[in-house]
ZAMARGU-4260 file (C-alpha; in steps of 0.2 Angstrom, whole numbers, plus 5000, padded with zeros to 4 digits):
<rodrens>
0) 5001/4998/5001 | 5006/5019/4996 | 5011/5030/5009 | 5000/5043/5009 | 4987/5050/5019
5) 4969/5043/5021 | 4954/5046/5023 | 4939/5035/5027 | 4920/5036/5030 | 4915/5024/5040
10) 4897/5014/5047 | 4896/5004/5063 | 4886/4993/5071 | 4884/4992/5090 | 4877/4984/5103
15) 4880/4989/5122 | 4883/4979/5138 | 4880/4985/5155 | 4867/4984/5170 | 4851/4983/5155
20) 4848/4968/5147 | 4859/4952/5145 | 4873/4959/5136 | 4875/4965/5119 | 4858/4961/5112
25) 4851/4977/5105 | 4861/4986/5091 | 4861/5003/5084 | 4871/5013/5072 | 4885/5026/5073
30) 4895/5034/5059 | 4914/5037/5059 | 4924/5050/5050 | 4942/5046/5052 | 4959/5053/5045
35) 4975/5040/5045 | 4994/5049/5043 | 5006/5042/5031 | 5010/5026/5036 | 5027/5020/5030
40) 5031/5010/5046 | 5019/4996/5053 | 5015/5006/5069 | 5007/5024/5062 | 4993/5037/5070
45) 4975/5044/5066 | 4961/5053/5070 | 4943/5047/5072 | 4927/5057/5075 | 4910/5048/5077
50) 4891/5051/5083 | 4878/5037/5085 | 4866/5029/5099 | 4864/5016/5110 | 4850/5006/5120
55) 4846/4994/5131 | 4831/4986/5142 | 4828/4973/5158 | 4818/4961/5154 | 4805/4958/5165
60) 4811/4945/5176 | 4829/4951/5179 | 4835/4958/5195 | 4818/4965/5203 | 4826/4966/5219
65) 4838/4980/5214 | 4824/4995/5215 | 4826/5001/5234 | 4811/5011/5240 | 4819/5029/5239
70) 4822/5026/5218 | 4812/5025/5203 | 4827/5014/5193 | 4824/5014/5175 | 4825/4999/5166
75) 4826/5007/5149 | 4837/5019/5142 | 4842/5026/5124 | 4858/5037/5124 | 4864/5047/5107
80) 4885/5048/5111 | 4899/5056/5102 | 4919/5051/5102 | 4934/5057/5098 | 4949/5050/5099
85) 4968/5047/5092 | 4973/5028/5089 | 4989/5018/5087 | 4988/5007/5073 | 5001/4992/5072
90) 5000/4982/5052 | 5005/4964/5059 | 5003/4957/5043 | 5008/4968/5028 | 5005/4964/5009
95) 5006/4976/4994 | 4986/4978/4994 | 4979/4972/5011 | 4983/4975/5030 | 4979/4965/5045
100) 4980/4976/5062 | 4978/4977/5078 | 4974/4996/5085 | 4972/5003/5104 | 4966/5020/5104
105) 4963/5036/5120 | 4950/5047/5119 | 4932/5053/5126 | 4914/5051/5124 | 4899/5062/5130
110) 4884/5053/5129 | 4866/5058/5134 | 4855/5043/5144 | 4836/5047/5141 | 4821/5038/5146
115) 4807/5030/5135 | 4801/5047/5135 | 4815/5054/5128 | 4818/5066/5147 | 4836/5066/5154
120) 4840/5053/5165 | 4855/5061/5171 | 4845/5076/5177 | 4833/5064/5187 | 4841/5062/5204
125) 4826/5049/5208 | 4834/5035/5198 | 4849/5031/5205 | 4855/5028/5225 | 4855/5047/5237
130) 4870/5058/5233 | 4875/5047/5218 | 4881/5058/5203 | 4890/5058/5187 | 4897/5065/5171
135) 4892/5064/5157 | 4911/5065/5148 | 4923/5048/5149 | 4937/5045/5144 | 4938/5030/5131
140) 4949/5017/5125 | 4945/5008/5111 | 4953/4993/5106 | 4951/4985/5086 | 4956/4971/5077
145) 4954/4976/5058 | 4957/4974/5037 | 4960/4985/5024 | 4961/4981/5005 | 4966/4993/4993
150) 4960/4992/4975 | 4974/4997/4960 | 4967/5015/4963 | 4973/5015/4980 | 4953/5019/4986
155) 4949/5004/4998 | 4939/4994/5009 | 4939/4987/5027 | 4933/4981/5042 | 4934/4980/5062
160) 4930/4970/5074 | 4933/4979/5092 | 4926/4987/5110 | 4925/5004/5115 | 4928/5002/5134
165) 4921/5018/5140 | 4929/5023/5158 | 4912/5024/5166 | 4897/5013/5174 | 4886/5026/5168
170) 4878/5025/5150 | 4864/5016/5156 | 4862/5030/5169 | 4865/5015/5183 | 4878/5008/5194
175) 4877/5007/5213 | 4860/4998/5211 | 4864/4988/5195 | 4869/4969/5196 | 4886/4972/5185
180) 4902/4973/5190 | 4912/4985/5180 | 4911/4997/5168 | 4899/4998/5154 | 4906/4994/5135
185) 4902/4996/5118 | 4905/4981/5106 | 4907/4985/5086 | 4906/4982/5070 | 4914/4993/5058
190) 4914/4994/5038 | 4925/5009/5031 | 4927/5016/5013 | 4946/5023/5012 | 4950/5039/4999
195) 4968/5043/4997 | 4973/5063/5002 | 4987/5073/4995 | 4999/5068/4980 | 5004/5051/4973
200) 5022/5046/4979 | 5037/5046/4968
</rodrens>
């Protein structure tokens, strides 16, 4: 593959795992714009920005004992989110027209959990334990395994799978009253279209 910077447009199918639902059950979509720096070496960087939605819902039999008399715990949520991150990509298999890589990123996510009536759950203090508060911005450490293929004109396609790894347990507005330990997470499967940027190298 040529040593050129690249733009990528991507669409992703996402599923949430947390305190609502059995885990990675309900699928939603997100969209991304990425800039990949010139990559003459196997290790190179990239910038990514995207937006999308997540949703989750507890089944009728799931954890009825987590609701306390002083709370109105939500059993459904939906959230719009925005992410921005820098990634380091290592091409561990690299051929003339295709690459298999592993990437690790660092960035932030902004999210806004809402109930079925589109009311903000973050503002509903009765939905959590007393004095339990959180910010709707968190660090993310996205990890992906991916594949790209470049055509003779250096336009290309690619696919990747991985986890967003947000450092928050509040994507669904639930933490202390939840039954799953650890942070919420997002599983994603992404398809991308790549276009070269700048002059063709000599």
